[in-house]
C-alpha positions as CSV (number, residue, x, y, z in Angstrom):
1,M,5.2,-3.7,-19.9
2,N,3.4,-7.0,-19.9
3,S,-0.2,-6.9,-21.0
4,T,-0.7,-10.5,-19.9
5,A,0.5,-9.9,-16.3
6,L,-1.0,-12.1,-13.6
7,N,-2.2,-11.3,-10.2
8,V,-1.3,-13.2,-7.0
9,L,-4.3,-15.4,-7.5
10,G,-3.0,-16.5,-11.0
11,N,-5.6,-14.6,-12.9
12,P,-5.1,-11.6,-15.3
13,L,-4.1,-8.4,-13.4
14,V,-7.1,-6.1,-12.8
15,P,-6.5,-2.3,-12.7
16,C,-5.9,-0.8,-9.2
17,S,-6.9,2.9,-9.7
18,Y,-7.3,5.5,-12.4
19,D,-8.1,8.3,-9.9
20,P,-5.6,8.8,-8.5
21,L,-3.7,7.4,-11.5
22,T,-1.4,4.8,-10.1
23,G,1.3,2.3,-11.1
24,Y,4.9,2.5,-12.0
25,F,3.8,3.1,-15.6
26,R,0.9,5.4,-14.5
27,D,-1.4,3.0,-16.4
28,G,-3.8,2.3,-13.5
29,C,-2.3,-1.1,-12.9
30,C,0.5,-2.5,-10.6
31,N,2.5,-3.6,-13.6
32,T,6.3,-3.8,-13.3
33,D,9.5,-4.5,-15.2
34,L,13.2,-4.6,-14.4
35,Q,13.4,-0.8,-14.3
36,D,10.9,-0.7,-11.4
37,Q,13.5,-0.8,-8.6
38,G,10.8,-0.4,-5.9
39,S,8.6,-3.2,-7.2
40,H,5.3,-1.1,-7.1
41,V,3.2,-4.3,-7.2
42,I,0.8,-4.3,-4.3
43,C,-2.5,-2.6,-4.8
44,A,-3.5,-1.2,-1.5
45,K,-6.3,1.0,-0.1
46,V,-4.2,3.3,1.9
47,T,-5.1,4.4,5.4
48,Q,-4.1,7.5,7.4
49,A,-2.0,5.2,9.7
50,F,-0.1,3.8,6.7
51,L,0.4,7.2,5.1
52,E,1.9,8.5,8.4
53,F,4.1,5.4,8.7
54,S,5.4,5.9,5.2
55,L,6.1,9.6,5.9
56,K,8.2,8.6,8.9
57,Q,10.1,6.2,6.7
58,G,11.0,9.1,4.4
59,N,8.3,8.5,1.7
60,D,5.8,11.4,1.7
61,L,2.7,10.2,-0.2
62,I,0.5,12.9,1.3
63,T,2.0,16.2,0.0
64,P,0.8,17.2,-3.5
65,R,3.6,17.3,-6.1
66,P,2.0,19.1,-9.1
67,E,5.3,19.0,-11.0
68,Y,4.7,15.2,-11.1
69,R,1.0,15.4,-11.6
70,F,0.6,13.9,-8.1
71,K,-2.2,15.4,-6.0
72,G,-1.2,13.5,-2.8
73,L,-2.9,10.5,-1.3
74,K,-5.6,10.5,1.3
75,D,-7.3,7.8,3.4
76,G,-9.2,5.4,1.2
77,D,-7.2,6.0,-2.1
78,R,-6.0,2.9,-3.9
79,W,-2.3,3.0,-4.8
80,C,0.4,0.6,-6.1
81,L,2.8,0.3,-3.2
82,C,6.4,-0.8,-3.1
83,A,6.3,-4.4,-1.9
84,L,9.0,-3.9,0.7
85,R,7.3,-0.8,2.2
86,W,4.1,-2.8,2.5
87,A,6.0,-5.6,4.2
88,Q,7.5,-3.1,6.6
89,A,4.1,-1.8,7.3
90,H,2.7,-5.3,7.8
91,E,5.5,-6.0,10.3
92,A,4.7,-2.7,12.1
93,G,1.0,-3.5,12.3
94,V,-0.1,-0.7,9.9
95,A,-0.4,-2.5,6.6
96,P,-3.2,-1.1,4.5
97,G,-5.8,-3.4,2.9
98,V,-4.9,-5.3,-0.3
99,V,-6.8,-5.8,-3.5
100,L,-5.6,-9.3,-4.4
101,E,-7.0,-9.1,-8.0
102,S,-5.0,-6.0,-8.6
103,T,-1.8,-7.1,-6.9
104,H,0.9,-8.3,-9.3
105,L,2.2,-11.9,-9.0
106,K,5.7,-10.4,-8.5
107,A,4.6,-9.4,-5.0
108,L,5.1,-13.0,-3.9
109,D,8.9,-12.4,-4.4
110,Y,8.7,-10.2,-1.3
111,V,5.7,-11.4,0.8
112,T,3.6,-14.5,1.1
113,L,0.1,-15.0,-0.2
114,E,-1.0,-15.6,3.3
115,Q,0.3,-12.2,4.5
116,L,-1.6,-10.5,1.6
117,Q,-4.7,-12.5,2.3
118,S,-4.6,-11.5,5.9
119,C,-5.1,-7.9,4.8
120,S,-7.4,-8.7,1.8
121,L,-10.3,-6.3,1.1
């Protein structure tokens, strides 16, 4: 994990959420490394429309999974999303808002800064 990670604005990465505790490393930040196959790098404030879209794509972020200490997401929660899932949602018109300060620079490998800025909170 890189403690000097940068966000898409070129500044130090700011935490996304501690409640629910998010991030590939469950450290509250959208940090990543080579093991993070899904590139969980976009800090988003999820919406009900996005959660339903994700469920239809086969990724249930709504149902609690206590065995993983996951209480399920609800409208308004912040979460580190997979960059490609956010891109799919953007294309479908249901992309949730993005917290640029908390979105890892690696996101720009998948989407443009302009796309992220169009959904900036």
